PDB file of N, CA, C and O in Angstrom, chain B, residues numbered from 101:
ATOM      1  N   UNK B 101      63.066 121.266 101.448  1.00  0.00           N
ATOM      2  CA  UNK B 101      62.213 120.192 101.938  1.00  0.00           C
ATOM      3  C   UNK B 101      63.041 119.203 102.743  1.00  0.00           C
ATOM      4  O   UNK B 101      64.183 118.902 102.399  1.00  0.00           O
ATOM      5  N   UNK B 102      62.460 118.717 103.793  1.00  0.00           N
ATOM      6  CA  UNK B 102      63.188 117.723 104.579  1.00  0.00           C
ATOM      7  C   UNK B 102      62.798 116.332 104.112  1.00  0.00           C
ATOM      8  O   UNK B 102      61.670 116.090 103.682  1.00  0.00           O
ATOM      9  N   UNK B 103      63.735 115.450 104.206  1.00  0.00           N
ATOM     10  CA  UNK B 103      63.506 114.057 103.818  1.00  0.00           C
ATOM     11  C   UNK B 103      63.067 113.286 105.055  1.00  0.00           C
ATOM     12  O   UNK B 103      63.816 113.208 106.029  1.00  0.00           O
ATOM     13  N   UNK B 104      61.876 112.720 105.033  1.00  0.00           N
ATOM     14  CA  UNK B 104      61.342 112.025 106.204  1.00  0.00           C
ATOM     15  C   UNK B 104      61.789 110.572 106.289  1.00  0.00           C
ATOM     16  O   UNK B 104      61.498 109.892 107.273  1.00  0.00           O
ATOM     17  N   UNK B 105      62.482 110.098 105.283  1.00  0.00           N
ATOM     18  CA  UNK B 105      62.957 108.716 105.337  1.00  0.00           C
ATOM     19  C   UNK B 105      64.107 108.601 106.315  1.00  0.00           C
ATOM     20  O   UNK B 105      64.941 109.501 106.418  1.00  0.00           O
ATOM     21  N   UNK B 106      64.147 107.494 107.033  1.00  0.00           N
ATOM     22  CA  UNK B 106      65.223 107.250 107.987  1.00  0.00           C
ATOM     23  C   UNK B 106      66.294 106.425 107.288  1.00  0.00           C
ATOM     24  O   UNK B 106      66.003 105.396 106.677  1.00  0.00           O
ATOM     25  N   UNK B 107      67.514 106.884 107.383  1.00  0.00           N
ATOM     26  CA  UNK B 107      68.628 106.150 106.804  1.00  0.00           C
ATOM     27  C   UNK B 107      68.839 104.870 107.606  1.00  0.00           C
ATOM     28  O   UNK B 107      69.129 104.941 108.801  1.00  0.00           O
ATOM     29  N   UNK B 108      68.698 103.682 106.970  1.00  0.00           N
ATOM     30  CA  UNK B 108      68.828 102.438 107.729  1.00  0.00           C
ATOM     31  C   UNK B 108      70.209 102.241 108.338  1.00  0.00           C
ATOM     32  O   UNK B 108      70.356 101.497 109.308  1.00  0.00           O
ATOM     33  N   UNK B 109      71.219 102.895 107.783  1.00  0.00           N
ATOM     34  CA  UNK B 109      72.552 102.739 108.365  1.00  0.00           C
ATOM     35  C   UNK B 109      72.780 103.714 109.512  1.00  0.00           C
ATOM     36  O   UNK B 109      73.848 103.714 110.123  1.00  0.00           O
ATOM     37  N   UNK B 110      71.786 104.542 109.808  1.00  0.00           N
ATOM     38  CA  UNK B 110      71.923 105.548 110.855  1.00  0.00           C
ATOM     39  C   UNK B 110      72.023 104.958 112.241  1.00  0.00           C
ATOM     40  O   UNK B 110      72.811 105.433 113.059  1.00  0.00           O
ATOM     41  N   UNK B 111      71.241 103.934 112.523  1.00  0.00           N
ATOM     42  CA  UNK B 111      71.348 103.283 113.824  1.00  0.00           C
ATOM     43  C   UNK B 111      70.944 101.813 113.686  1.00  0.00           C
ATOM     44  O   UNK B 111      70.376 101.411 112.670  1.00  0.00           O
ATOM     45  N   UNK B 112      71.231 101.045 114.678  1.00  0.00           N
ATOM     46  CA  UNK B 112      71.013  99.598 114.616  1.00  0.00           C
ATOM     47  C   UNK B 112      69.539  99.253 114.516  1.00  0.00           C
ATOM     48  O   UNK B 112      69.170  98.342 113.773  1.00  0.00           O
ATOM     49  N   UNK B 113      68.695  99.955 115.242  1.00  0.00           N
ATOM     50  CA  UNK B 113      67.267  99.647 115.232  1.00  0.00           C
ATOM     51  C   UNK B 113      66.667  99.871 113.836  1.00  0.00           C
ATOM     52  O   UNK B 113      65.886  99.048 113.358  1.00  0.00           O
ATOM     53  N   UNK B 114      67.026 100.971 113.191  1.00  0.00           N
ATOM     54  CA  UNK B 114      66.519 101.255 111.848  1.00  0.00           C
ATOM     55  C   UNK B 114      67.048 100.230 110.849  1.00  0.00           C
ATOM     56  O   UNK B 114      66.322  99.799 109.954  1.00  0.00           O
ATOM     57  N   UNK B 115      68.307  99.844 111.002  1.00  0.00           N
ATOM     58  CA  UNK B 115      68.875  98.856 110.082  1.00  0.00           C
ATOM     59  C   UNK B 115      68.187  97.510 110.219  1.00  0.00           C
ATOM     60  O   UNK B 115      67.894  96.857 109.217  1.00  0.00           O
ATOM     61  N   UNK B 116      67.923  97.087 111.457  1.00  0.00           N
ATOM     62  CA  UNK B 116      67.240  95.806 111.664  1.00  0.00           C
ATOM     63  C   UNK B 116      65.822  95.843 111.105  1.00  0.00           C
ATOM     64  O   UNK B 116      65.358  94.864 110.522  1.00  0.00           O
ATOM     65  N   UNK B 117      65.134  96.969 111.282  1.00  0.00           N
ATOM     66  CA  UNK B 117      63.787  97.103 110.716  1.00  0.00           C
ATOM     67  C   UNK B 117      63.854  97.054 109.198  1.00  0.00           C
ATOM     68  O   UNK B 117      62.987  96.454 108.562  1.00  0.00           O
ATOM     69  N   UNK B 118      64.867  97.675 108.607  1.00  0.00           N
ATOM     70  CA  UNK B 118      65.028  97.668 107.155  1.00  0.00           C
ATOM     71  C   UNK B 118      65.281  96.258 106.637  1.00  0.00           C
ATOM     72  O   UNK B 118      64.683  95.851 105.642  1.00  0.00           O
ATOM     73  N   UNK B 119      66.155  95.513 107.295  1.00  0.00           N
ATOM     74  CA  UNK B 119      66.476  94.170 106.824  1.00  0.00           C
ATOM     75  C   UNK B 119      65.331  93.194 107.070  1.00  0.00           C
ATOM     76  O   UNK B 119      65.167  92.231 106.320  1.00  0.00           O
ATOM     77  N   UNK B 120      64.534  93.434 108.118  1.00  0.00           N
ATOM     78  CA  UNK B 120      63.396  92.552 108.376  1.00  0.00           C
ATOM     79  C   UNK B 120      62.290  92.737 107.356  1.00  0.00           C
ATOM     80  O   UNK B 120      61.553  91.792 107.076  1.00  0.00           O
ATOM     81  N   UNK B 121      62.152  93.936 106.788  1.00  0.00           N
ATOM     82  CA  UNK B 121      61.083  94.166 105.828  1.00  0.00           C
ATOM     83  C   UNK B 121      61.501  93.819 104.406  1.00  0.00           C
ATOM     84  O   UNK B 121      60.643  93.732 103.528  1.00  0.00           O
ATOM     85  N   UNK B 122      62.766  93.622 104.154  1.00  0.00           N
ATOM     86  CA  UNK B 122      63.244  93.273 102.824  1.00  0.00           C
ATOM     87  C   UNK B 122      63.014  91.790 102.582  1.00  0.00           C
ATOM     88  O   UNK B 122      63.499  90.958 103.348  1.00  0.00           O
ATOM     89  N   UNK B 123      62.271  91.443 101.514  1.00  0.00           N
ATOM     90  CA  UNK B 123      62.049  90.020 101.259  1.00  0.00           C
ATOM     91  C   UNK B 123      63.353  89.335 100.876  1.00  0.00           C
ATOM     92  O   UNK B 123      64.127  89.841 100.064  1.00  0.00           O
ATOM     93  N   UNK B 124      63.573  88.192 101.468  1.00  0.00           N
ATOM     94  CA  UNK B 124      64.790  87.442 101.178  1.00  0.00           C
ATOM     95  C   UNK B 124      64.406  86.197 100.400  1.00  0.00           C
ATOM     96  O   UNK B 124      63.626  85.367 100.867  1.00  0.00           O
ATOM     97  N   UNK B 125      64.961  86.085  99.224  1.00  0.00           N
ATOM     98  CA  UNK B 125      64.651  84.947  98.376  1.00  0.00           C
ATOM     99  C   UNK B 125      65.751  83.907  98.497  1.00  0.00           C
ATOM    100  O   UNK B 125      66.936  84.198  98.339  1.00  0.00           O
ATOM    101  N   UNK B 126      65.325  82.705  98.778  1.00  0.00           N
ATOM    102  CA  UNK B 126      66.268  81.594  98.841  1.00  0.00           C
ATOM    103  C   UNK B 126      66.242  80.883  97.491  1.00  0.00           C
ATOM    104  O   UNK B 126      65.162  80.564  96.995  1.00  0.00           O
ATOM    105  N   UNK B 127      67.388  80.629  96.892  1.00  0.00           N
ATOM    106  CA  UNK B 127      67.377  79.904  95.624  1.00  0.00           C
ATOM    107  C   UNK B 127      66.869  78.484  95.830  1.00  0.00           C
ATOM    108  O   UNK B 127      67.154  77.842  96.841  1.00  0.00           O
ATOM    109  N   UNK B 128      66.129  78.021  94.868  1.00  0.00           N
ATOM    110  CA  UNK B 128      65.596  76.672  94.953  1.00  0.00           C
ATOM    111  C   UNK B 128      66.748  75.671  94.855  1.00  0.00           C
ATOM    112  O   UNK B 128      67.627  75.824  94.007  1.00  0.00           O
ATOM    113  N   UNK B 129      66.751  74.658  95.704  1.00  0.00           N
ATOM    114  CA  UNK B 129      67.822  73.676  95.628  1.00  0.00           C
ATOM    115  C   UNK B 129      67.732  72.871  94.328  1.00  0.00           C
ATOM    116  O   UNK B 129      66.651  72.449  93.919  1.00  0.00           O
ATOM    117  N   UNK B 130      68.858  72.674  93.706  1.00  0.00           N
ATOM    118  CA  UNK B 130      68.902  71.922  92.461  1.00  0.00           C
ATOM    119  C   UNK B 130      68.749  70.429  92.764  1.00  0.00           C
ATOM    120  O   UNK B 130      69.376  69.897  93.680  1.00  0.00           O
ATOM    121  N   UNK B 131      67.919  69.785  91.986  1.00  0.00           N
ATOM    122  CA  UNK B 131      67.722  68.349  92.164  1.00  0.00           C
ATOM    123  C   UNK B 131      68.243  67.615  90.942  1.00  0.00           C
ATOM    124  O   UNK B 131      68.291  68.172  89.845  1.00  0.00           O
ATOM    125  N   UNK B 132      68.628  66.382  91.135  1.00  0.00           N
ATOM    126  CA  UNK B 132      69.156  65.576  90.047  1.00  0.00           C
ATOM    127  C   UNK B 132      68.079  64.700  89.426  1.00  0.00           C
ATOM    128  O   UNK B 132      68.384  63.874  88.566  1.00  0.00           O
ATOM    129  N   UNK B 133      66.833  64.861  89.838  1.00  0.00           N
ATOM    130  CA  UNK B 133      65.755  63.996  89.349  1.00  0.00           C
ATOM    131  C   UNK B 133      65.600  64.053  87.831  1.00  0.00           C
ATOM    132  O   UNK B 133      65.520  62.989  87.217  1.00  0.00           O
ATOM    133  N   UNK B 134      65.550  65.224  87.180  1.00  0.00           N
ATOM    134  CA  UNK B 134      65.419  65.228  85.717  1.00  0.00           C
ATOM    135  C   UNK B 134      66.590  64.526  85.025  1.00  0.00           C
ATOM    136  O   UNK B 134      66.404  63.848  84.015  1.00  0.00           O
ATOM    137  N   UNK B 135      67.783  64.692  85.570  1.00  0.00           N
ATOM    138  CA  UNK B 135      68.954  64.047  84.981  1.00  0.00           C
ATOM    139  C   UNK B 135      68.859  62.531  85.111  1.00  0.00           C
ATOM    140  O   UNK B 135      69.197  61.811  84.171  1.00  0.00           O
ATOM    141  N   UNK B 136      68.414  62.047  86.239  1.00  0.00           N
ATOM    142  CA  UNK B 136      68.270  60.605  86.458  1.00  0.00           C
ATOM    143  C   UNK B 136      67.200  60.036  85.531  1.00  0.00           C
ATOM    144  O   UNK B 136      67.405  58.986  84.921  1.00  0.00           O
ATOM    145  N   UNK B 137      66.066  60.716  85.420  1.00  0.00           N
ATOM    146  CA  UNK B 137      64.988  60.245  84.544  1.00  0.00           C
ATOM    147  C   UNK B 137      65.455  60.214  83.096  1.00  0.00           C
ATOM    148  O   UNK B 137      65.169  59.263  82.370  1.00  0.00           O
ATOM    149  N   UNK B 138      66.174  61.250  82.674  1.00  0.00           N
ATOM    150  CA  UNK B 138      66.708  61.284  81.312  1.00  0.00           C
ATOM    151  C   UNK B 138      67.699  60.163  81.070  1.00  0.00           C
ATOM    152  O   UNK B 138      67.676  59.539  80.009  1.00  0.00           O
ATOM    153  N   UNK B 139      68.563  59.896  82.029  1.00  0.00           N
ATOM    154  CA  UNK B 139      69.540  58.812  81.883  1.00  0.00           C
ATOM    155  C   UNK B 139      68.877  57.447  81.789  1.00  0.00           C
ATOM    156  O   UNK B 139      69.288  56.602  80.994  1.00  0.00           O
ATOM    157  N   UNK B 140      67.852  57.237  82.601  1.00  0.00           N
ATOM    158  CA  UNK B 140      67.123  55.961  82.548  1.00  0.00           C
ATOM    159  C   UNK B 140      66.415  55.813  81.210  1.00  0.00           C
ATOM    160  O   UNK B 140      66.408  54.724  80.636  1.00  0.00           O
ATOM    161  N   UNK B 141      65.818  56.890  80.701  1.00  0.00           N
ATOM    162  CA  UNK B 141      65.126  56.833  79.410  1.00  0.00           C
ATOM    163  C   UNK B 141      66.108  56.510  78.280  1.00  0.00           C
ATOM    164  O   UNK B 141      65.805  55.700  77.404  1.00  0.00           O
ATOM    165  N   UNK B 142      67.278  57.139  78.303  1.00  0.00           N
ATOM    166  CA  UNK B 142      68.293  56.860  77.271  1.00  0.00           C
ATOM    167  C   UNK B 142      68.770  55.417  77.379  1.00  0.00           C
ATOM    168  O   UNK B 142      68.970  54.759  76.358  1.00  0.00           O
ATOM    169  N   UNK B 143      68.954  54.917  78.592  1.00  0.00           N
ATOM    170  CA  UNK B 143      69.397  53.536  78.771  1.00  0.00           C
ATOM    171  C   UNK B 143      68.352  52.560  78.245  1.00  0.00           C
ATOM    172  O   UNK B 143      68.702  51.575  77.595  1.00  0.00           O
ATOM    173  N   UNK B 144      67.085  52.818  78.513  1.00  0.00           N
ATOM    174  CA  UNK B 144      66.018  51.932  78.030  1.00  0.00           C
ATOM    175  C   UNK B 144      65.988  51.924  76.503  1.00  0.00           C
ATOM    176  O   UNK B 144      65.850  50.866  75.889  1.00  0.00           O
ATOM    177  N   UNK B 145      66.117  53.096  75.894  1.00  0.00           N
ATOM    178  CA  UNK B 145      66.110  53.175  74.430  1.00  0.00           C
ATOM    179  C   UNK B 145      67.315  52.440  73.854  1.00  0.00           C
ATOM    180  O   UNK B 145      67.176  51.724  72.863  1.00  0.00           O
ATOM    181  N   UNK B 146      68.483  52.600  74.448  1.00  0.00           N
ATOM    182  CA  UNK B 146      69.679  51.909  73.937  1.00  0.00           C
ATOM    183  C   UNK B 146      69.556  50.399  74.085  1.00  0.00           C
ATOM    184  O   UNK B 146      69.932  49.658  73.176  1.00  0.00           O
ATOM    185  N   UNK B 147      69.038  49.934  75.209  1.00  0.00           N
ATOM    186  CA  UNK B 147      68.861  48.490  75.406  1.00  0.00           C
ATOM    187  C   UNK B 147      67.854  47.944  74.398  1.00  0.00           C
ATOM    188  O   UNK B 147      68.063  46.877  73.822  1.00  0.00           O
ATOM    189  N   UNK B 148      66.759  48.680  74.187  1.00  0.00           N
ATOM    190  CA  UNK B 148      65.765  48.238  73.205  1.00  0.00           C
ATOM    191  C   UNK B 148      66.362  48.210  71.800  1.00  0.00           C
ATOM    192  O   UNK B 148      66.070  47.295  71.030  1.00  0.00           O
ATOM    193  N   UNK B 149      67.182  49.184  71.457  1.00  0.00           N
ATOM    194  CA  UNK B 149      67.834  49.223  70.140  1.00  0.00           C
ATOM    195  C   UNK B 149      68.794  48.056  69.973  1.00  0.00           C
ATOM    196  O   UNK B 149      68.824  47.434  68.911  1.00  0.00           O
ATOM    197  N   UNK B 150      69.569  47.750  70.985  1.00  0.00           N
ATOM    198  CA  UNK B 150      70.513  46.623  70.916  1.00  0.00           C
ATOM    199  C   UNK B 150      69.744  45.312  70.757  1.00  0.00           C
ATOM    200  O   UNK B 150      70.118  44.468  69.942  1.00  0.00           O
ATOM    201  N   UNK B 151      68.678  45.137  71.527  1.00  0.00           N
ATOM    202  CA  UNK B 151      67.875  43.901  71.418  1.00  0.00           C
ATOM    203  C   UNK B 151      67.266  43.801  70.030  1.00  0.00           C
ATOM    204  O   UNK B 151      67.229  42.716  69.449  1.00  0.00           O
ATOM    205  N   UNK B 152      66.787  44.919  69.489  1.00  0.00           N
ATOM    206  CA  UNK B 152      66.176  44.900  68.159  1.00  0.00           C
ATOM    207  C   UNK B 152      67.214  44.570  67.085  1.00  0.00           C
ATOM    208  O   UNK B 152      66.900  43.858  66.132  1.00  0.00           O
ATOM    209  N   UNK B 153      68.447  45.074  67.221  1.00  0.00           N
ATOM    210  CA  UNK B 153      69.485  44.800  66.241  1.00  0.00           C
ATOM    211  C   UNK B 153      69.961  43.349  66.309  1.00  0.00           C
ATOM    212  O   UNK B 153      70.284  42.757  65.279  1.00  0.00           O
ATOM    213  N   UNK B 154      70.008  42.775  67.504  1.00  0.00           N
ATOM    214  CA  UNK B 154      70.487  41.403  67.673  1.00  0.00           C
ATOM    215  C   UNK B 154      69.427  40.413  67.192  1.00  0.00           C
ATOM    216  O   UNK B 154      69.765  39.376  66.622  1.00  0.00           O
ATOM    217  N   UNK B 155      68.184  40.716  67.410  1.00  0.00           N
ATOM    218  CA  UNK B 155      67.115  39.768  67.081  1.00  0.00           C
ATOM    219  C   UNK B 155      66.871  39.631  65.605  1.00  0.00           C
ATOM    220  O   UNK B 155      66.000  38.865  65.191  1.00  0.00           O
TER     221      UNK B 155
END
């Protein structure tokens, strides 16, 4: 039996068609927003605790 698939490395045109049809996933950029929100929440709790202990 003959294989009807074209080897993408066989020529430039086939390789470009192969790479164009392959989905490319870009990783989501990491954001510091959760870290900032967590830090602010911890700071608020610590300030409230200090005020409660002093009062």
